[in-house]
N, C-alpha and C positions, 0 to 999 in steps of 0.2 A: 822645710823649718827645724831650726836650730832652740828650741827652749835650755835656758842653765838649770841644773837643780842643784839639788844639795843631797847626797848621801851617805850614810855613813857604814864603813863597811870595815870588816876585822885587821890589825895592820897585817897578820898571815896572809889574808886573801892578797894586803894588796903587794906583800914580798913577791908572792906565787904569780901577781899580773903580769907584778916589774920588769922578773926574770923572764916572760915571755911575751913581748911585749914585741919581739922581730922587726918586719914592718908596717906593726899601728905605728902612726903617730905619738898616741897618747897612750893614756887611761883611757882614758872618753873615748874615742875610735875603737880600741881594745871593749870596753863594754859595752857597750851598741852595737859591736858585730858579734859579742857573747850573748847580748841579751836576742839578736833578731834569730842567730842560730841556734837557742833552745825555744822559742815563740815559735818556728820553721817544726821543727823540731814533736810542738806539743799539737800542732795541728796535724802534721802524719799521726799521730799514735793515734789519734782521735780519731781519723778516716779509716785506721787500717783498724782499729775498733766497733767500728760500726759497720766494716763492713768483714768480721768476724763476725758479727748478731749477725749480719742477711743470709752469711754463710750461715753460720751452725742452725738459722732459723731455716733453710736449705734444703740439708745436708739427708733428711729420710730420702728427700725423693730424688734431687741429687745420686746419690748409693744406689733409688732403683733403676733409676734413669740407667748407669751408666751398668748396670747389671744390667738391663734390657739390654743396649750394644754387643754384651760379651757373649750373648748367646745364640746374636746371630753370627758367630765366627765360623766360619769358619776350622772343622778340629783337623792339623794336619802328620 
């Protein structure tokens, strides 16, 4: 469901939007798409941050395990 709203944007931003409308029907469609993409990126960034935190917490154990695996390799 679409809800009509009012926002205030700088003239400079509107000019940039108008220049880049391309296949978008109108400013509203462009702004909605840009906002959804931005929110998706924020979500991915948060997931990546959580994954990095997990890896950072487990780094010492993972490195130790990797070293143990390397010890099993036969010299060539």
